[in-house]
C-alpha positions in Angstrom: -19.6 50.2 24.0 -20.7 48.4 20.9 -20.9 44.6 20.9 -18.3 42.9 18.7 -19.9 41.0 15.8 -19.5 37.3 16.4 -17.5 35.5 13.7 -19.1 32.4 12.2 -17.4 29.1 12.7 -15.2 28.4 9.6 -17.2 27.0 6.8 -20.5 28.0 8.4 -22.8 31.0 7.9 -23.6 33.9 10.3 -27.2 34.6 11.4 -27.7 36.6 8.1 -26.7 33.6 6.0 -23.3 35.0 5.0 -20.2 32.7 4.8 -17.0 33.8 6.5 -15.2 35.3 3.5 -11.8 34.2 4.9 -12.6 30.5 4.7 -12.3 28.6 1.4 -15.5 26.4 1.5 -13.8 24.0 -0.9 -10.7 23.5 1.3 -10.1 20.1 2.7 -10.4 20.5 6.4 -9.4 16.9 7.3 -6.1 16.8 9.1 -3.3 15.1 7.2 -2.4 11.7 8.5 1.2 11.7 9.8 3.4 9.1 8.1 6.8 7.9 9.1 8.8 7.8 5.8 11.5 5.6 7.3 9.0 3.0 8.7 7.1 3.1 5.4 10.3 2.2 3.5 11.2 -0.6 5.9 7.7 -2.0 5.8 7.6 -1.8 2.0 10.9 -3.6 1.8 9.6 -6.4 4.0 6.4 -6.6 2.0 8.2 -6.7 -1.3 10.5 -9.5 -0.2 7.5 -11.4 1.0 5.7 -11.0 -2.3 8.7 -12.3 -4.3 9.0 -15.4 -2.0 5.2 -16.1 -2.2 5.3 -15.6 -6.0 8.0 -18.3 -6.3 5.9 -20.7 -4.3 2.8 -19.8 -6.5 4.7 -20.6 -9.7 5.6 -24.0 -8.3 2.5 -25.1 -6.3 -0.5 -23.4 -7.9 -2.9 -25.6 -9.9 -4.5 -22.7 -11.8 -2.6 -21.1 -14.7 -4.0 -17.7 -13.6 -2.6 -18.1 -10.1 0.8 -19.2 -11.6 0.9 -16.2 -13.9 -0.1 -13.9 -11.0 2.8 -15.4 -9.0 5.2 -14.7 -11.8 3.9 -11.1 -12.0 4.5 -10.7 -8.3 8.1 -11.9 -8.7 8.8 -9.6 -11.7 7.0 -6.5 -10.4 8.1 -6.7 -6.8 11.7 -7.5 -7.7 11.7 -4.3 -9.8 10.1 -2.2 -7.1 12.5 -3.7 -4.5 15.5 -2.5 -6.5 14.0 1.0 -6.8 13.2 0.9 -3.0 16.9 0.0 -2.2 18.1 2.9 -4.3 15.8 5.4 -2.5 16.8 3.9 0.9 20.5 4.3 0.0 20.0 7.9 -1.0 18.2 8.6 2.3 20.7 6.5 4.4 17.9 4.3 5.6 18.7 0.6 6.2 16.0 -1.7 5.0 15.6 -5.5 5.6 17.1 -7.8 3.0 15.6 -11.0 4.4 12.3 -12.0 5.9 11.6 -11.5 9.6 10.0 -14.4 11.5 6.4 -13.0 11.1 6.7 -12.9 7.3 8.7 -16.2 7.1 5.9 -18.0 9.0 3.4 -16.6 6.4 5.5 -18.0 3.6 6.0 -21.3 5.4 2.3 -21.7 6.1 1.4 -21.2 2.4 4.3 -23.4 1.2 2.7 -26.4 3.0 -0.3 -26.2 0.7 -0.7 -27.2 -2.9 -3.2 -27.4 -5.7 -6.6 -25.8 -5.3 -6.1 -25.4 -1.5 -2.9 -23.3 -2.2 -4.7 -21.3 -4.9 -7.5 -20.3 -2.6 -5.3 -19.5 0.4 -2.7 -17.6 -1.7 -5.2 -15.5 -3.5 -7.0 -14.7 -0.2 -3.7 -13.7 1.3 -2.8 -11.6 -1.8 -6.2 -9.8 -1.8 -5.8 -8.9 1.9 -2.2 -7.9 1.5 -2.6 -5.7 -1.6 -5.6 -3.9 0.0 -3.3 -3.0 2.9 -0.4 -2.1 0.6 -2.6 0.2 -1.5 -3.8 2.0 1.7 -0.3 2.4 3.0 1.2 3.6 -0.3 -1.7 6.1 -0.8 -1.0 7.5 2.7 2.7 7.9 1.9 1.9 9.4 -1.5 -0.4 11.9 0.0 1.3 12.7 3.3 5.0 11.7 3.0 7.5 14.3 3.9 10.6 12.9 2.2 10.3 13.7 -1.5 12.3 10.6 -2.6 10.2 8.2 -0.4 7.0 9.9 -1.4 8.1 9.7 -5.1 8.7 5.9 -4.7 5.1 5.5 -3.3 3.6 7.6 -6.1 5.4 5.6 -8.8 4.7 2.2 -7.3 1.0 2.8 -6.4 -0.5 2.2 -9.8 1.2 -1.2 -10.0 -0.1 -2.2 -6.6 -3.6 -1.1 -7.6 -3.3 -3.3 -10.7 -2.2 -6.2 -8.5 -5.2 -5.6 -6.3 -7.6 -5.7 -9.2 -6.0 -8.9 -10.6 -6.2 -10.5 -7.1 -9.9 -9.6 -6.9 -10.6 -11.2 -10.3 -8.5 -14.3 -9.7 -10.0 -14.8 -6.2 -13.4 -15.1 -7.8 -12.2 -17.7 -10.2 -10.5 -20.0 -7.6 -13.3 -20.0 -5.0 
């Protein structure tokens, strides 16, 4: 009886240096991260509501014009995204929050107690951290979402969030 030739491990070569012809060497072998479209929408709704509330405080309490303008942009852009999110949630019969939970309310309350340069620094630090997380979450949904409408919302909103993150980075440097 002849010995069966051993198949190489996918993506590796056999002892003769030949690649397994059934494996695409350029294929992405990282497993897709599982995302929960419903949870993503609920979290995005809560985040959007928080951004609008914090933006309103920034417009009132910031000492830097750049921070005030950033706050107004958060109000405008996140209000628009929130409306789009509500439409997607309605299409998918997913209920999303319409007011802040206690965790997000305490974040707003904490920042609302500050003013001037102290507010500017704390708000921009918060926005930098928050938008880094938002971009990661929206990228995950955009890449791995299973509901086409929810995934489409993430894809459409992601460039705006990335722009917010870049702005937050720039303004954070100014207010330190």
